[in-house]
C-alpha positions as CSV (number, residue, x, y, z in Angstrom):
1,M,-50.3,-24.9,-28.2
2,D,-47.4,-22.5,-27.8
3,R,-45.6,-22.8,-24.4
4,S,-43.9,-19.4,-24.4
5,L,-44.5,-15.9,-25.5
6,V,-43.3,-12.3,-25.0
7,V,-45.7,-9.7,-23.8
8,R,-44.9,-6.0,-24.1
9,A,-45.8,-3.7,-21.1
10,P,-46.0,0.0,-22.2
11,A,-45.4,3.0,-20.0
12,K,-48.3,5.3,-19.3
13,L,-48.4,9.1,-19.3
14,N,-50.9,11.1,-17.2
15,L,-51.6,13.9,-19.7
16,A,-54.0,15.4,-17.0
17,L,-54.0,14.4,-13.3
18,S,-56.3,16.0,-10.8
19,V,-56.2,14.8,-7.2
20,G,-58.7,15.3,-4.5
21,A,-58.3,15.4,-0.7
22,P,-58.1,11.9,0.9
23,C,-61.2,10.1,2.0
24,A,-62.0,6.9,3.8
25,T,-62.5,3.7,1.7
26,T,-65.1,1.0,2.4
27,A,-62.3,-1.5,3.2
28,V,-62.1,-3.1,6.6
29,P,-60.4,-1.5,8.3
30,P,-61.0,1.7,6.3
31,T,-57.9,3.4,4.7
32,M,-57.5,6.9,3.5
33,M,-57.1,7.2,-0.3
34,H,-57.0,10.1,-2.8
35,P,-59.7,10.2,-5.4
36,L,-58.4,11.1,-8.8
37,A,-59.5,12.2,-12.2
38,S,-56.9,11.5,-14.9
39,W,-56.5,11.3,-18.7
40,M,-54.0,8.5,-19.3
41,V,-52.4,7.3,-22.5
42,T,-49.9,4.5,-23.2
43,V,-46.6,5.2,-25.1
44,N,-44.0,3.2,-26.9
45,L,-41.5,2.7,-24.1
46,F,-41.9,-0.9,-23.1
47,D,-40.8,-3.5,-20.6
48,D,-40.7,-7.1,-22.0
49,L,-42.2,-10.1,-20.1
50,H,-40.8,-13.4,-21.3
51,L,-43.2,-16.2,-20.2
52,E,-42.8,-19.9,-20.5
53,R,-45.5,-22.4,-19.4
54,L,-44.2,-25.1,-17.1
55,P,-45.7,-28.4,-16.1
56,Q,-48.4,-28.0,-13.6
57,E,-46.5,-29.6,-10.7
58,R,-43.5,-27.2,-11.1
59,T,-43.0,-24.1,-9.0
60,S,-43.3,-20.8,-10.8
61,L,-40.0,-18.9,-11.3
62,F,-39.6,-15.1,-11.4
63,A,-36.7,-12.8,-12.3
64,T,-36.4,-9.1,-13.1
65,I,-33.4,-7.6,-14.9
66,W,-32.6,-4.4,-16.8
67,H,-32.9,-4.5,-20.6
68,A,-29.7,-3.6,-22.5
69,D,-31.6,-0.5,-23.7
70,A,-32.5,0.8,-20.2
71,L,-31.4,4.4,-19.7
72,R,-32.0,4.8,-15.9
73,R,-31.1,1.8,-13.8
74,T,-31.6,1.4,-10.1
75,A,-31.4,-1.6,-7.7
76,L,-34.0,-4.3,-8.4
77,D,-33.9,-5.6,-4.8
78,W,-37.5,-5.5,-3.5
79,D,-39.1,-8.5,-1.7
80,L,-40.9,-10.9,-4.0
81,S,-44.1,-10.6,-2.0
82,K,-44.2,-6.9,-2.9
83,D,-43.5,-7.5,-6.6
84,L,-46.6,-6.6,-8.7
85,V,-45.9,-9.3,-11.3
86,Y,-45.7,-12.0,-8.7
87,R,-48.8,-10.7,-7.0
88,A,-50.7,-10.5,-10.3
89,H,-49.8,-14.2,-11.0
90,E,-50.9,-15.2,-7.4
91,R,-54.2,-13.2,-7.8
92,L,-55.0,-14.9,-11.1
93,E,-54.3,-18.4,-9.7
94,K,-56.7,-17.6,-6.9
95,F,-59.3,-16.3,-9.3
96,V,-59.3,-19.4,-11.6
97,G,-58.8,-21.8,-8.8
98,K,-55.7,-23.7,-10.2
99,A,-52.0,-23.5,-10.4
100,L,-50.6,-21.6,-13.4
101,A,-46.9,-22.7,-13.3
102,V,-44.8,-20.3,-15.3
103,K,-41.2,-19.1,-15.8
104,C,-41.2,-15.3,-16.0
105,R,-38.3,-13.0,-16.9
106,V,-39.1,-9.3,-16.9
107,E,-36.6,-7.1,-18.9
108,K,-37.2,-3.5,-17.9
109,R,-36.7,-0.3,-19.8
110,I,-39.2,1.8,-17.8
111,P,-37.5,3.4,-14.8
112,V,-38.5,2.1,-11.3
113,G,-40.4,4.7,-9.3
114,G,-40.6,7.1,-12.2
115,G,-44.3,7.8,-12.3
116,L,-44.7,5.9,-15.6
117,G,-46.5,2.9,-14.2
118,G,-43.8,0.4,-15.1
119,G,-44.6,-2.1,-12.3
120,S,-48.3,-1.7,-12.9
121,S,-47.9,-2.3,-16.6
122,D,-45.7,-5.4,-15.9
123,A,-48.5,-6.8,-13.7
124,A,-51.1,-6.1,-16.4
125,A,-48.9,-7.8,-19.0
126,M,-48.6,-10.8,-16.7
127,L,-52.4,-11.1,-16.5
128,R,-52.8,-10.8,-20.3
129,G,-50.0,-13.2,-20.9
130,L,-51.2,-15.9,-18.5
131,N,-54.7,-15.5,-20.0
132,E,-53.3,-16.3,-23.5
133,L,-50.7,-18.9,-22.4
134,F,-53.2,-21.0,-20.4
135,E,-56.2,-20.3,-22.7
136,L,-58.3,-19.1,-19.8
137,N,-60.6,-17.1,-22.1
138,L,-61.1,-14.3,-19.6
139,T,-62.3,-10.9,-20.9
140,H,-60.6,-7.6,-20.5
141,T,-63.3,-6.7,-18.1
142,D,-62.5,-9.8,-16.0
143,L,-58.9,-8.9,-15.9
144,E,-59.6,-5.2,-15.0
145,Q,-61.9,-6.2,-12.1
146,L,-59.5,-8.7,-10.6
147,S,-56.5,-6.4,-10.9
148,A,-58.1,-3.4,-9.2
149,E,-57.0,-4.5,-5.7
150,L,-53.4,-4.7,-6.9
151,G,-52.9,-1.1,-7.9
152,S,-54.8,1.9,-9.2
153,D,-53.1,2.0,-12.6
154,I,-53.3,-1.7,-13.5
155,P,-56.9,-1.8,-14.7
156,F,-56.2,0.9,-17.3
157,L,-53.1,-0.9,-18.4
158,I,-54.9,-4.1,-19.2
159,R,-56.1,-2.4,-22.4
160,G,-54.0,0.8,-22.5
161,G,-54.7,3.3,-25.3
162,S,-56.4,6.4,-24.1
163,A,-58.9,6.6,-21.2
164,L,-60.4,8.7,-18.5
165,V,-59.7,7.2,-15.2
166,S,-61.4,8.2,-12.0
167,G,-62.4,7.1,-8.5
168,L,-59.5,5.2,-7.0
169,G,-58.5,4.0,-10.5
170,E,-61.3,1.5,-10.9
171,R,-63.5,3.6,-13.1
172,I,-62.2,3.5,-16.7
173,E,-63.8,5.2,-19.7
174,S,-61.9,4.1,-22.7
175,L,-61.7,6.7,-25.4
176,R,-62.3,5.8,-29.1
177,E,-59.3,7.6,-30.4
178,T,-55.8,7.9,-29.0
179,P,-54.3,11.3,-29.7
180,A,-51.2,11.7,-31.8
181,L,-48.4,12.7,-29.5
182,D,-44.7,13.3,-30.0
183,A,-42.9,13.8,-26.7
184,V,-39.6,13.4,-24.9
185,L,-39.3,11.6,-21.6
186,F,-36.5,12.6,-19.2
187,F,-35.2,10.6,-16.3
188,P,-33.8,12.7,-13.5
189,D,-31.4,11.0,-11.0
190,A,-33.9,11.4,-8.2
191,Q,-36.6,9.4,-6.4
192,C,-40.1,10.6,-5.6
193,P,-41.7,8.0,-3.3
194,T,-45.4,8.0,-4.0
195,G,-46.4,8.1,-0.3
196,A,-44.1,11.1,0.4
197,V,-45.4,13.0,-2.6
198,Y,-49.0,12.5,-1.6
199,G,-48.2,13.5,1.9
200,A,-46.6,16.7,0.6
201,F,-49.6,17.3,-1.6
202,D,-51.9,17.0,1.4
203,H,-49.8,19.6,3.2
204,L,-49.8,22.0,0.2
205,S,-53.5,21.5,-0.7
206,P,-55.4,20.2,2.3
207,R,-58.8,21.0,0.7
208,A,-58.0,19.9,-2.8
209,A,-61.0,19.4,-5.1
210,L,-61.1,17.3,-8.2
211,R,-61.2,19.1,-11.5
212,E,-62.9,16.4,-13.6
213,G,-64.3,18.9,-16.1
214,R,-60.9,20.2,-17.0
215,V,-59.6,16.7,-17.4
216,R,-62.5,15.8,-19.7
217,D,-62.1,18.9,-21.7
218,L,-58.5,18.3,-22.3
219,A,-59.1,14.7,-23.3
220,A,-61.5,15.9,-26.1
221,K,-58.4,17.3,-27.9
222,L,-56.8,15.1,-30.6
223,K,-53.7,17.4,-30.8
224,L,-52.1,18.6,-27.7
225,A,-50.2,21.9,-27.4
226,P,-47.0,21.8,-25.2
227,H,-48.7,23.8,-22.4
228,D,-51.9,21.6,-22.3
229,P,-51.0,18.8,-19.8
230,F,-51.3,19.5,-16.1
231,N,-50.6,17.6,-12.9
232,D,-51.8,18.5,-9.4
233,L,-48.8,16.6,-7.9
234,T,-46.1,18.7,-9.6
235,E,-45.3,21.1,-6.7
236,A,-45.4,18.2,-4.2
237,A,-42.9,16.2,-6.4
238,K,-40.6,19.2,-6.6
239,L,-40.8,19.6,-2.8
240,I,-39.9,16.0,-2.2
241,A,-37.1,15.9,-4.8
242,P,-35.3,19.2,-5.3
243,A,-33.3,17.7,-8.1
244,V,-36.5,17.3,-10.0
245,A,-37.2,21.0,-9.6
246,D,-33.7,21.8,-10.8
247,D,-34.0,19.6,-13.8
248,I,-37.4,21.2,-14.7
249,E,-35.8,24.6,-14.6
250,E,-32.9,23.6,-16.7
251,L,-35.1,21.9,-19.3
252,C,-37.4,24.9,-19.5
253,D,-34.4,27.1,-20.1
254,L,-33.1,24.7,-22.8
255,S,-36.3,24.1,-24.7
256,D,-38.4,27.2,-23.9
257,L,-41.3,24.9,-23.4
258,P,-43.2,23.8,-20.3
259,V,-42.0,20.6,-18.5
260,H,-44.5,18.2,-17.0
261,V,-44.2,15.7,-14.2
262,C,-45.1,12.1,-14.9
263,G,-47.6,10.8,-12.3
264,S,-46.0,11.4,-8.9
265,G,-42.5,11.8,-10.4
266,S,-39.7,11.6,-10.9
267,S,-39.8,11.3,-14.7
268,L,-40.6,14.4,-16.8
269,F,-41.9,15.0,-20.3
270,I,-42.2,17.8,-22.9
271,V,-44.8,17.8,-25.7
272,C,-43.1,18.5,-29.0
273,S,-44.5,19.7,-32.3
274,D,-43.4,16.6,-34.3
275,S,-41.0,13.6,-34.1
276,E,-38.1,15.6,-35.6
277,H,-38.5,18.2,-32.9
278,A,-38.6,15.5,-30.3
279,T,-35.5,13.8,-31.6
280,A,-33.5,17.0,-31.7
281,L,-34.6,18.0,-28.2
282,A,-33.7,14.6,-26.7
283,A,-30.2,14.7,-28.2
284,T,-29.6,18.3,-27.0
285,A,-30.8,17.6,-23.5
286,T,-28.6,14.5,-23.3
287,A,-25.6,16.3,-24.6
288,R,-25.9,19.5,-22.6
289,L,-27.5,18.5,-19.4
290,A,-26.6,14.8,-19.2
291,I,-30.2,13.9,-18.4
292,P,-31.2,10.6,-20.0
293,A,-33.9,11.2,-22.6
294,V,-36.0,9.1,-25.0
295,V,-38.5,10.1,-27.7
296,V,-41.9,8.5,-27.3
297,A,-45.3,8.5,-29.2
298,T,-48.7,7.2,-28.1
299,V,-49.7,3.6,-28.8
300,S,-53.4,2.7,-29.2
301,Q,-53.4,-0.4,-27.0
302,A,-51.3,-2.3,-24.5
């Protein structure tokens, strides 16, 4: 039995994101959460999780560093108890009722706090990796269900590909085909804290209603036009981070194409006609605007 493996954790894109007004959950005590309807896909920008199985009596070890290829680096200084990879490991140990001693090194390419689901994808990769490394024989459905309490994007990122995600992220309708997509991701030098963006969204749209029909109609397309994606959090992200608004304006002027916000920000993306177009745009944006950029395409599974 192999005692080590590398698990890839892909970034996600919200090609459509509709957000409703907050409502109380059934938790005790109840909390206010925003229902959403989103079309999510995974793309070929990856974090790498290096996992090594340790003797059962050993204490698990965790480290997170930037990969040599990372384009936007920030401090990796959060408390371990708030680390989604650590929490996913802890949650799975509780679920199976035994210690899963492991040495984990996360090498990140996906920017932190960029709206690309990097932390969530790392947690999903940890669950998939532990399931394989310890031969737990859990199904994808098992992993989705136990991960739901950790974060709204994690259940989708267990499988990745293309899916309609709704509710608080726990309802996932996997789509049979992942659309072909050539795009450029841009990484502004700005932060869009999720809580602050949702707070601004509530101020801007206090009676927001979900547009599930529009999300589903868009997901029926297998080839996206540059103007097709939409994100209800765009104006809120621009309000919280004016640098994001400035970069959107500059990128629109440069490309003559619409610029879309990833999740709650701060990363941005432009849908291109093909990979050659995407490569040229990324190079031009990096040279003229000094905004880090990377070409991405969709991947059919995590």
